[in-house]
C-alpha positions as CSV (number, residue, x, y, z in Angstrom):
1,M,-44.0,12.7,10.2
2,I,-40.6,13.0,9.1
3,G,-38.2,14.7,11.7
4,T,-35.6,17.6,11.2
5,R,-32.8,15.2,11.3
6,G,-34.7,12.6,8.9
7,A,-35.4,15.8,6.4
8,A,-31.9,17.1,6.8
9,Q,-30.5,13.6,5.6
10,A,-33.0,13.4,2.5
11,A,-32.0,16.8,1.7
12,D,-28.4,15.6,1.7
13,L,-29.2,12.6,-0.8
14,T,-30.7,14.8,-2.8
15,D,-27.6,17.1,-3.1
16,V,-25.3,14.1,-3.6
17,R,-27.5,12.9,-6.4
18,T,-27.6,16.1,-8.1
19,T,-23.9,16.3,-7.7
20,N,-23.2,13.3,-9.5
21,L,-25.8,14.0,-12.1
22,T,-23.6,17.2,-13.2
23,V,-20.5,15.1,-12.6
24,V,-21.6,12.9,-15.4
25,L,-23.2,15.7,-17.7
26,R,-19.4,17.4,-17.7
27,Y,-18.1,14.2,-18.6
28,V,-20.1,13.3,-21.2
29,R,-19.7,16.8,-22.5
30,A,-16.2,16.5,-22.8
31,H,-15.8,12.7,-23.8
32,A,-18.7,11.9,-26.1
33,P,-19.7,9.4,-27.4
34,C,-18.9,7.5,-24.3
35,S,-20.5,4.4,-22.5
36,R,-21.8,3.9,-18.9
37,A,-18.5,1.8,-18.4
38,D,-16.2,4.5,-19.6
39,I,-18.2,7.1,-17.2
40,A,-17.8,4.4,-14.3
41,A,-13.9,4.2,-14.8
42,S,-13.2,7.6,-15.1
43,T,-15.2,9.3,-12.7
44,G,-14.8,6.5,-9.7
45,L,-19.1,6.2,-9.5
46,N,-19.9,2.5,-9.5
47,K,-21.9,0.9,-12.4
48,A,-25.5,0.6,-10.6
49,T,-25.0,4.7,-9.8
50,V,-23.8,5.5,-13.0
51,S,-26.9,3.5,-14.7
52,S,-29.4,5.4,-12.6
53,L,-27.6,9.0,-13.1
54,V,-27.9,8.2,-17.1
55,T,-31.5,6.9,-16.7
56,D,-32.2,10.1,-15.0
57,L,-30.3,12.4,-17.4
58,L,-32.3,10.9,-20.6
59,E,-35.4,11.4,-18.9
60,R,-34.5,14.8,-18.8
61,R,-33.6,14.9,-22.3
62,L,-30.1,16.2,-21.3
63,L,-28.6,13.1,-23.0
64,R,-29.4,10.6,-25.7
65,E,-28.1,6.9,-26.8
66,T,-26.2,6.7,-30.4
67,G,-26.1,3.2,-30.7
68,L,-23.7,0.4,-30.0
69,V,-19.9,0.0,-30.4
70,A,-18.5,-2.9,-30.8
71,N,-14.7,-2.2,-31.2
72,R,-14.1,-3.2,-27.5
73,I,-13.4,-5.8,-25.3
74,G,-16.4,-8.0,-24.0
75,R,-20.2,-6.9,-24.9
76,P,-20.9,-4.1,-27.3
77,A,-21.2,-0.7,-25.3
78,T,-24.4,1.8,-25.9
79,M,-22.7,4.9,-26.6
80,L,-23.8,8.3,-25.0
81,T,-23.6,12.0,-26.1
82,L,-25.5,15.2,-25.2
83,E,-28.9,15.7,-26.6
84,S,-28.7,18.9,-28.3
85,R,-32.8,19.1,-29.5
86,P,-35.0,20.2,-26.5
87,Y,-32.6,23.0,-25.3
88,A,-31.1,26.0,-25.9
89,A,-29.3,29.1,-24.2
90,V,-29.4,32.5,-25.5
91,G,-26.7,35.4,-25.0
92,I,-26.6,39.0,-26.0
93,E,-24.0,41.3,-26.4
94,V,-24.4,45.4,-26.1
95,A,-22.1,47.3,-27.2
96,A,-22.1,51.0,-27.9
97,D,-22.8,50.8,-31.5
98,H,-24.7,47.5,-32.3
99,M,-25.8,43.8,-30.5
100,T,-25.4,40.6,-31.4
101,A,-27.6,37.8,-30.5
102,V,-26.5,34.2,-30.5
103,A,-28.6,30.9,-29.4
104,I,-26.9,27.7,-28.7
105,D,-28.1,24.2,-28.0
106,L,-26.7,22.0,-24.7
107,A,-23.6,20.5,-27.3
108,G,-22.6,24.3,-27.7
109,E,-23.5,24.8,-31.3
110,R,-24.8,28.0,-32.8
111,L,-28.8,27.9,-33.5
112,L,-28.4,31.3,-34.5
113,S,-26.1,34.5,-34.4
114,W,-28.1,37.9,-35.1
115,R,-26.1,41.2,-35.5
116,R,-28.1,44.3,-35.3
117,A,-26.7,48.1,-35.7
118,S,-28.2,49.6,-32.9
119,P,-26.5,52.7,-30.8
120,L,-27.4,52.7,-27.7
121,T,-26.1,55.8,-26.2
122,G,-28.8,58.0,-24.6
123,P,-31.7,57.2,-22.2
124,P,-31.3,54.0,-20.7
125,G,-35.0,53.0,-20.6
126,K,-34.9,53.0,-24.4
127,A,-31.8,51.0,-24.2
128,V,-33.6,48.2,-22.3
129,A,-36.5,48.4,-24.5
130,A,-34.0,47.5,-27.6
131,V,-32.2,44.8,-25.9
132,A,-35.8,43.3,-24.1
133,A,-37.1,43.5,-28.0
134,L,-34.1,41.3,-29.4
135,A,-34.0,39.1,-26.8
136,G,-38.4,38.5,-27.2
137,R,-37.4,38.0,-30.8
138,V,-34.6,35.3,-30.4
139,V,-36.7,33.5,-27.6
140,G,-39.6,33.3,-30.0
141,K,-37.3,32.1,-32.8
142,V,-35.9,29.2,-30.6
143,T,-39.2,27.9,-29.3
144,G,-40.8,28.0,-32.4
145,Q,-38.1,25.0,-33.0
146,G,-39.6,23.6,-29.7
147,R,-37.0,24.2,-27.6
148,Q,-36.8,25.3,-24.0
149,I,-35.0,28.5,-23.0
150,L,-32.7,27.5,-20.3
151,G,-31.2,30.8,-19.7
152,L,-30.5,34.5,-21.2
153,T,-27.5,36.5,-20.4
154,V,-26.6,40.3,-21.2
155,A,-22.9,40.9,-21.9
156,V,-22.2,44.8,-20.9
157,P,-19.4,46.9,-21.5
158,G,-19.0,48.4,-18.1
159,L,-18.9,46.8,-14.5
160,V,-21.5,44.6,-13.5
161,A,-21.8,44.0,-9.5
162,A,-22.8,40.5,-7.9
163,D,-26.3,41.2,-8.4
164,D,-26.4,41.8,-12.0
165,T,-26.4,45.5,-11.2
166,V,-25.0,47.7,-13.9
167,R,-22.8,50.1,-12.0
168,F,-20.9,52.0,-14.3
169,A,-21.2,51.8,-18.3
170,P,-20.0,55.0,-19.7
171,H,-19.6,53.9,-23.5
172,V,-23.2,53.4,-23.3
173,G,-23.9,55.8,-21.1
174,W,-24.9,54.3,-18.3
175,P,-24.2,55.7,-14.9
176,E,-26.0,53.0,-12.7
177,L,-28.8,50.4,-14.1
178,D,-30.7,47.6,-12.8
179,L,-30.7,45.9,-15.9
180,R,-32.0,42.7,-15.0
181,A,-34.8,43.5,-12.9
182,Q,-35.7,45.8,-15.8
183,L,-35.4,43.2,-18.4
184,V,-37.1,40.8,-16.2
185,K,-40.2,43.1,-16.1
186,A,-40.0,43.6,-19.6
187,L,-39.9,40.0,-20.8
188,R,-42.9,39.3,-18.3
189,R,-41.4,37.7,-15.7
190,P,-40.2,34.6,-18.0
191,A,-39.6,31.0,-16.2
192,Y,-35.9,30.9,-17.4
193,D,-33.1,32.9,-15.7
194,V,-32.1,36.0,-16.7
195,A,-28.8,37.8,-15.9
196,V,-26.2,40.3,-16.7
197,D,-22.1,40.2,-16.8
198,N,-19.6,42.1,-18.1
199,D,-18.4,41.3,-21.5
200,A,-15.1,40.5,-21.6
201,N,-15.6,38.3,-18.8
202,L,-18.4,36.5,-21.0
203,A,-16.1,36.4,-23.2
204,A,-13.5,34.9,-21.3
205,L,-15.9,32.0,-20.0
206,A,-16.7,31.0,-23.8
207,E,-12.9,30.8,-24.7
208,Q,-13.1,28.6,-21.5
209,R,-15.7,26.3,-22.5
210,D,-15.8,26.0,-26.6
211,G,-12.6,28.2,-27.5
212,G,-9.6,27.2,-29.6
213,Y,-8.1,27.1,-25.6
214,A,-10.4,25.3,-23.6
215,D,-7.8,22.9,-21.8
216,I,-5.9,26.1,-20.4
217,P,-6.7,27.2,-17.1
218,D,-5.3,30.4,-17.3
219,L,-6.0,32.7,-20.1
220,V,-6.8,36.3,-21.0
221,H,-9.2,37.4,-23.9
222,L,-8.8,40.7,-24.6
223,L,-11.8,42.3,-26.1
224,G,-11.7,44.9,-28.7
225,G,-14.3,47.4,-29.3
226,V,-15.2,51.2,-28.5
227,G,-13.4,50.6,-25.6
228,V,-11.0,47.7,-24.5
229,G,-11.8,44.9,-21.6
230,A,-9.9,41.9,-20.4
231,G,-11.8,38.9,-19.3
232,I,-9.7,36.8,-16.9
233,I,-9.4,33.2,-16.1
234,V,-7.2,32.0,-13.2
235,E,-6.7,28.1,-12.1
236,G,-9.8,27.4,-14.8
237,R,-12.0,30.4,-12.8
238,P,-12.8,33.7,-13.6
239,L,-10.9,36.4,-11.8
240,R,-13.4,39.4,-10.7
241,G,-11.2,41.2,-8.0
242,G,-12.9,42.8,-4.4
243,H,-15.2,45.1,-6.3
244,G,-16.1,43.3,-9.7
245,R,-13.8,45.5,-11.4
246,A,-10.7,43.0,-12.4
247,G,-10.0,43.3,-16.1
248,Q,-10.6,47.1,-16.6
249,I,-7.8,47.4,-18.7
250,G,-8.8,49.9,-21.0
251,H,-7.9,53.1,-18.9
252,L,-4.3,51.3,-17.9
253,Q,-2.4,54.7,-18.8
254,L,0.5,53.9,-21.0
255,D,1.6,57.6,-21.6
256,P,0.5,60.7,-19.4
257,G,1.4,62.9,-22.4
258,G,-0.6,61.0,-25.0
259,P,-4.0,62.0,-26.3
260,E,-7.1,62.8,-24.2
261,C,-9.2,59.6,-23.1
262,G,-12.9,59.6,-22.7
263,C,-12.2,59.4,-18.7
264,G,-10.4,62.8,-18.5
265,R,-7.0,61.6,-18.3
266,R,-4.6,61.1,-21.4
267,G,-2.6,58.1,-23.0
268,C,-5.1,55.2,-21.7
269,L,-5.1,52.4,-23.6
270,D,-8.6,52.9,-24.9
271,A,-7.2,56.4,-26.9
272,Y,-5.1,54.5,-28.6
273,V,-6.7,51.1,-29.6
274,G,-10.5,51.6,-28.9
275,L,-12.7,51.9,-32.1
276,P,-13.1,56.0,-32.0
277,A,-9.4,56.6,-32.1
278,L,-8.5,53.7,-34.5
279,V,-10.8,54.6,-36.9
280,R,-9.4,58.5,-36.5
281,R,-6.0,57.5,-37.5
282,A,-6.2,54.8,-40.2
283,L,-9.3,56.6,-41.6
284,P,-8.7,60.6,-41.0
285,D,-11.7,61.6,-44.0
286,T,-14.3,59.5,-41.7
287,A,-14.3,62.7,-39.0
288,A,-15.6,65.2,-41.8
289,D,-18.7,62.6,-42.1
290,G,-19.9,63.1,-38.6
291,P,-20.0,60.5,-35.7
292,V,-19.9,56.6,-36.4
293,V,-22.8,54.7,-35.4
294,D,-22.1,51.2,-36.3
295,Y,-18.1,50.1,-36.7
296,A,-18.3,47.4,-38.7
297,P,-18.3,49.2,-42.1
298,E,-14.8,51.1,-41.1
299,I,-13.4,47.8,-39.9
300,E,-14.2,46.2,-43.1
301,R,-12.4,49.5,-44.9
302,I,-9.6,49.4,-42.5
303,V,-9.0,45.6,-43.5
304,A,-9.4,46.2,-47.2
305,L,-6.8,49.1,-47.3
306,A,-4.4,47.3,-45.2
307,G,-4.8,44.4,-47.6
308,A,-3.9,46.8,-50.1
309,G,-1.0,48.7,-48.5
310,D,-2.5,51.7,-48.0
311,A,0.2,53.5,-45.8
312,T,-1.8,55.6,-43.4
313,V,-3.8,52.4,-42.3
314,T,-0.9,50.4,-41.9
315,G,1.1,53.2,-40.2
316,A,-2.2,53.5,-37.4
317,L,-2.4,49.3,-37.4
318,V,1.4,49.4,-36.5
319,E,1.1,52.3,-34.1
320,A,-2.2,50.4,-32.5
321,G,0.1,47.0,-32.2
322,A,2.9,48.6,-30.0
323,R,0.6,50.2,-27.6
324,L,-1.7,46.8,-27.4
325,G,1.7,44.9,-27.0
326,H,2.8,47.5,-24.3
327,A,-0.8,46.3,-22.4
328,V,-0.3,43.1,-23.2
329,A,3.2,42.6,-21.8
330,T,2.1,44.2,-18.3
331,L,-0.7,41.6,-18.2
332,L,1.9,38.9,-18.9
333,D,4.0,40.2,-16.0
334,L,1.1,40.5,-13.7
335,L,-0.8,37.6,-14.1
336,D,1.5,34.9,-15.9
337,P,-1.6,33.7,-18.3
338,R,-0.6,30.7,-20.6
339,V,-2.4,32.6,-23.5
340,V,-3.4,36.2,-24.1
341,L,-6.3,36.2,-26.9
342,L,-7.2,39.1,-29.3
343,G,-10.6,39.0,-29.7
344,G,-13.8,41.5,-30.6
345,S,-12.2,44.2,-33.1
346,F,-8.8,43.0,-32.7
347,A,-9.8,39.6,-34.1
348,P,-10.5,40.6,-37.8
349,L,-7.2,43.3,-37.7
350,A,-5.1,40.5,-36.1
351,P,-3.3,40.2,-39.1
352,W,-1.6,43.9,-38.8
353,L,-1.6,43.6,-34.8
354,L,-0.3,40.5,-33.9
355,P,3.2,40.9,-35.6
356,T,3.7,44.1,-33.7
357,V,2.3,43.0,-30.8
358,E,4.5,40.0,-30.5
359,A,7.8,42.5,-31.1
360,E,6.4,44.9,-28.4
361,V,6.1,42.0,-25.9
362,G,9.1,40.3,-26.6
363,A,11.1,43.6,-25.8
364,R,9.0,44.5,-22.6
365,V,8.5,41.2,-20.6
366,T,10.2,40.1,-17.8
367,I,9.1,36.6,-17.7
368,P,11.7,34.2,-19.9
369,D,9.1,32.2,-21.4
370,A,6.0,34.4,-21.2
371,G,2.5,33.1,-22.6
372,R,1.6,32.8,-26.1
373,I,-0.4,35.5,-27.6
374,A,-3.1,34.2,-30.3
375,V,-6.1,35.6,-32.2
376,S,-9.6,34.1,-30.8
377,T,-11.3,31.7,-33.4
378,L,-14.6,32.3,-31.6
379,G,-15.4,35.7,-33.9
380,P,-16.8,39.3,-32.7
381,G,-19.5,37.8,-30.8
382,A,-17.5,36.0,-28.4
383,A,-19.5,37.8,-25.2
384,A,-22.4,36.9,-26.7
385,V,-21.6,32.9,-26.7
386,G,-20.4,33.4,-23.4
387,G,-23.6,34.7,-22.1
388,A,-25.2,31.7,-23.7
389,A,-22.9,29.4,-22.3
390,R,-23.4,30.8,-18.8
391,A,-26.7,29.1,-19.1
392,L,-25.3,25.9,-20.0
393,D,-22.5,26.2,-17.1
394,R,-25.6,26.7,-14.4
395,V,-27.2,23.3,-15.7
396,E,-23.9,21.5,-15.3
397,A,-23.7,23.0,-11.8
398,G,-26.6,21.4,-10.7
399,H,-29.7,23.8,-12.1
400,L,-31.1,20.6,-13.9
401,P,-34.3,21.0,-16.2
402,A,-37.0,19.4,-14.4
403,L,-38.4,16.0,-15.1
404,P,-41.0,16.0,-17.8
């Protein structure tokens, strides 16, 4: 019988091996194609250990060999890359007017991307059923391709606690909801991990992992939509705050005498650049048609009219850009990020927003060399991409698929 000390030593060795497996996996993701010798030279692990670890990852179908490369000193080397075919991760973004679902493989390539107009305001139970139905269809599509699901993460526009409970999501009308538990039940306790997180946080995670500024350790992703959120990465890690409220920039009060915000105060950022406010100013005729249930057509119309030089639309975008620039300047002074990215609904409107944002920032910031302002390359579905990427991060943190 193994004593307590022996069991502890065995557990320690297992932990060390798991850590080393993830070191190798992360290295290959960042540097593929690469050889075993490349891994050993860069990680400090000896060649025998690397060979054993690579064999393990090949058996788990996380890596694959791509052939020999001869253009180097010595014998040709067998090159390694991520094995993308056996696995998939799923992210679903919940917004007030739509849901977006994304599935990606281990290498981060998109397997599918669906957007569905689906107003989720109203009874939370109805919303949970809609999210579960979409998740079930995505999982069915991906598993039908012979792939194993590594995880599902739902991005929510609101405050999400550390236990994945939605504490407050006013734009979808949820005062408090244990969304994860209800989804697990609706999906009949799936074998894969189910998680819930704030949409802006997940959009920032997607930027950090696969965006155009993936090598930047300090960045902010401003996620535009019905409301505005900020996903913040500081020194390579997400900034969540003591109560998970970091990044709630939509209710930054820019002008106490400004328009009324949904929170009851006046002059908040949401009241100027949130989609309801922006559409109301840019497309005043829309108000006569009743409430908007899906803002995608309105965004397309704004883009078309702005491109044609419509004075009402361009004036509304200039005003929105100035207010957004005020908020960005505040972020730059407080957090000093290397880059602030405009994402979500801001991305398609960026050709008209960005010049005014940059001008306003230049007039307001106190830092001589403030961070760059750029447009997210991930598109409006960045939060869904970040949700899927979260499952891949879990794999790289040691939650490895079992050996077949």
